[in-house]
TORRO-378075 format. One record per residue: residue number from 1; residue in one letter; x, y, z of N, C-alpha, C in turn. Coordinates in steps of 0.05 Angstrom, whole numbers, padded with zeros to 5 digits, always signed. Layout:
   pos   code      nxx      nyy      nzz     caxx     cayy     cazz      cxx      cyy      czz
   NUM      a        X        Y        Z        X        Y        Z        X        Y        Z
...
***
This chain:
   pos   code      nxx      nyy      nzz     caxx     cayy     cazz      cxx      cyy      czz
     1      x   +00016   -00024   +00000   +00000   +00000   +00000   +00017   +00025   +00000
     2      x   +00043   +00022   -00001   +00061   +00046   -00003   +00069   +00058   +00024
     3      x   +00069   +00041   +00045   +00077   +00050   +00071   +00103   +00037   +00079
     4      x   +00122   +00052   +00090   +00148   +00042   +00098   +00154   +00051   +00126
     5      x   +00175   +00040   +00138   +00183   +00047   +00165   +00190   +00077   +00167
     6      x   +00185   +00088   +00190   +00190   +00116   +00195   +00193   +00121   +00225
     7      x   +00204   +00144   +00234   +00206   +00150   +00262   +00180   +00150   +00277
     8      x   +00158   +00157   +00264   +00132   +00157   +00277   +00111   +00145   +00258
     9      x   +00089   +00135   +00269   +00068   +00124   +00254   +00056   +00144   +00234
    10      x   +00053   +00169   +00243   +00041   +00190   +00225   +00059   +00195   +00201
    11      x   +00086   +00195   +00205   +00104   +00198   +00183   +00102   +00175   +00163
    12      x   +00099   +00151   +00174   +00096   +00127   +00157   +00071   +00128   +00141
    13      x   +00049   +00139   +00153   +00023   +00140   +00139   +00021   +00163   +00119
    14      x   +00040   +00181   +00119   +00039   +00205   +00102   +00032   +00199   +00073
    15      x   +00043   +00178   +00060   +00036   +00172   +00032   +00006   +00166   +00028
    16      x   -00006   +00155   +00049   -00035   +00149   +00047   -00053   +00172   +00053
    17      x   -00042   +00193   +00065   -00058   +00216   +00073   -00053   +00240   +00055
    18      x   -00039   +00235   +00034   -00030   +00256   +00016   -00052   +00272   +00002
    19      x   -00044   +00288   -00018   -00061   +00308   -00030   -00079   +00298   -00052
    20      x   -00084   +00272   -00055   -00101   +00263   -00077   -00131   +00266   -00071
    21      x   -00138   +00288   -00058   -00166   +00293   -00050   -00180   +00307   -00073
    22      x   -00205   +00300   -00076   -00223   +00314   -00095   -00244   +00329   -00080
    23      x   -00257   +00347   -00093   -00278   +00362   -00080   -00300   +00344   -00069
    24      x   -00308   +00348   -00044   -00328   +00331   -00032   -00317   +00306   -00019
    25      x   -00291   +00301   -00021   -00279   +00277   -00009   -00273   +00282   +00020
    26      x   -00271   +00260   +00035   -00263   +00262   +00063   -00246   +00238   +00070
    27      x   -00229   +00242   +00091   -00212   +00221   +00101   -00216   +00220   +00131
    28      x   -00220   +00196   +00141   -00222   +00191   +00170   -00199   +00173   +00179
    29      x   -00183   +00181   +00198   -00161   +00166   +00208   -00166   +00159   +00237
    30      x   -00162   +00133   +00244   -00163   +00126   +00272   -00139   +00108   +00278
    31      x   -00127   +00112   +00302   -00104   +00097   +00311   -00111   +00083   +00337
    32      x   -00103   +00058   +00339   -00108   +00042   +00363   -00082   +00029   +00371
    33      x   -00074   +00032   +00396   -00049   +00020   +00406   -00056   -00006   +00421
    34      x   -00040   -00027   +00416   -00042   -00052   +00430   -00014   -00061   +00437
    35      x   -00004   -00052   +00460   +00023   -00059   +00468   +00043   -00044   +00450
    36      x   +00062   -00059   +00438   +00082   -00048   +00420   +00071   -00046   +00391
    37      x   +00045   -00051   +00387   +00033   -00050   +00361   +00013   -00027   +00359
    38      x   +00013   -00013   +00336   -00007   +00007   +00331   -00021   +00000   +00305
    39      x   -00048   +00001   +00306   -00065   -00005   +00283   -00077   +00021   +00273
    40      x   -00072   +00027   +00247   -00083   +00051   +00235   -00105   +00043   +00215
    41      x   -00128   +00056   +00217   -00150   +00052   +00198   -00155   +00079   +00184
    42      x   -00155   +00078   +00157   -00160   +00102   +00141   -00183   +00096   +00123
    43      x   -00204   +00112   +00125   -00228   +00109   +00108   -00232   +00134   +00092
    44      x   -00233   +00131   +00066   -00237   +00153   +00047   -00265   +00151   +00034
    45      x   -00279   +00173   +00033   -00304   +00174   +00019   -00303   +00196   -00002
    46      x   -00322   +00196   -00021   -00322   +00217   -00042   -00299   +00213   -00061
    47      x   -00292   +00189   -00068   -00270   +00183   -00086   -00278   +00190   -00115
    48      x   -00258   +00194   -00132   -00263   +00201   -00160   -00277   +00178   -00175
    49      x   -00273   +00153   -00166   -00286   +00130   -00179   -00315   +00128   -00169
    50      x   -00334   +00133   -00187   -00362   +00132   -00178   -00373   +00104   -00173
    51      x   -00358   +00083   -00178   -00367   +00056   -00171   -00359   +00049   -00142
    52      x   -00342   +00066   -00130   -00333   +00061   -00103   -00344   +00082   -00084
    53      x   -00360   +00073   -00064   -00371   +00092   -00044   -00350   +00100   -00023
    54      x   -00332   +00081   -00016   -00312   +00087   +00004   -00289   +00066   +00001
    55      x   -00266   +00074   +00010   -00243   +00056   +00011   -00232   +00055   +00039
    56      x   -00223   +00032   +00047   -00212   +00028   +00074   -00185   +00014   +00072
    57      x   -00165   +00026   +00086   -00139   +00013   +00088   -00132   +00011   +00118
    58      x   -00124   -00013   +00126   -00115   -00018   +00153   -00085   -00026   +00151
    59      x   -00069   -00012   +00168   -00040   -00019   +00169   -00033   -00024   +00198
    60      x   -00020   -00046   +00203   -00010   -00053   +00230   +00020   -00047   +00231
    61      x   +00028   -00033   +00252   +00056   -00026   +00256   +00067   -00039   +00282
    62      x   +00093   -00045   +00281   +00106   -00053   +00306   +00128   -00033   +00312
    63      x   +00132   -00028   +00337   +00153   -00009   +00345   +00179   -00023   +00349
    64      x   +00200   -00011   +00338   +00227   -00021   +00342   +00243   +00003   +00353
    65      x   +00268   -00002   +00360   +00284   +00019   +00372   +00288   +00044   +00355
    66      x   +00288   +00040   +00328   +00292   +00063   +00310   +00267   +00072   +00295
    67      x   +00244   +00063   +00303   +00219   +00073   +00291   +00197   +00053   +00289
    68      x   +00177   +00059   +00273   +00154   +00042   +00269   +00154   +00030   +00242
    69      x   +00148   +00003   +00240   +00150   -00011   +00215   +00123   -00026   +00210
    70      x   +00113   -00025   +00185   +00089   -00039   +00179   +00093   -00069   +00179
    71      x   +00074   -00084   +00190   +00076   -00113   +00191   +00054   -00126   +00174
    72      x   +00031   -00113   +00172   +00009   -00123   +00156   -00006   -00100   +00144
    73      x   -00018   -00104   +00121   -00035   -00083   +00109   -00059   -00096   +00095
    74      x   -00082   -00084   +00097   -00106   -00095   +00085   -00121   -00072   +00071
    75      x   -00134   -00079   +00048   -00149   -00059   +00033   -00176   -00071   +00025
    76      x   -00197   -00054   +00027   -00223   -00063   +00018   -00239   -00039   +00008
    77      x   -00259   -00044   -00007   -00276   -00023   -00019   -00305   -00027   -00012
    78      x   -00319   -00005   -00011   -00348   -00006   -00007   -00360   +00002   -00034
    79      x   -00373   -00016   -00048   -00383   -00011   -00075   -00409   +00006   -00074
    80      x   -00410   +00024   -00093   -00434   +00041   -00095   -00455   +00027   -00113
    81      x   -00446   +00012   -00133   -00465   -00001   -00151   -00459   -00031   -00151
    82      x   -00475   -00046   -00138   -00472   -00075   -00137   -00499   -00087   -00128
    83      x   -00499   -00114   -00127   -00524   -00127   -00117   -00529   -00120   -00088
    84      x   -00507   -00114   -00073   -00509   -00106   -00045   -00494   -00080   -00041
    85      x   -00505   -00058   -00050   -00490   -00032   -00046   -00485   -00027   -00017
    86      x   -00461   -00016   -00011   -00454   -00010   +00016   -00439   -00032   +00030
    87      x   -00438   -00056   +00018   -00424   -00079   +00030   -00394   -00077   +00023
    88      x   -00377   -00082   +00043   -00348   -00081   +00039   -00339   -00106   +00025
    89      x   -00319   -00103   +00007   -00308   -00125   -00009   -00278   -00121   -00014
    90      x   -00264   -00142   -00017   -00236   -00140   -00025   -00233   -00142   -00055
    91      x   -00255   -00148   -00069   -00255   -00149   -00098   -00259   -00123   -00111
    92      x   -00261   -00123   -00138   -00266   -00099   -00153   -00296   -00092   -00152
    93      x   -00301   -00066   -00153   -00329   -00057   -00154   -00339   -00056   -00183
    94      x   -00363   -00064   -00188   -00374   -00064   -00216   -00380   -00036   -00225
***
């Protein structure tokens, strides 16, 4: 997903929070700490692709002595046009 190790979780997430915003779009970021692990959830709505209602990326980080490093990443979409609109999927939206 384009995330690499950095001194802080926010610096590592910078490529995902960048300027690819369109008018009417929004980004929601939540961070959750579990011991030496931090889980970041990023949900974007108002994307340029009208078949996608929202996109969600989850990145799990582990802390090491020199910074935070991603250990897992997941991506899913909420389709706007499908048999079940609003349902999250890891596949492509029609």
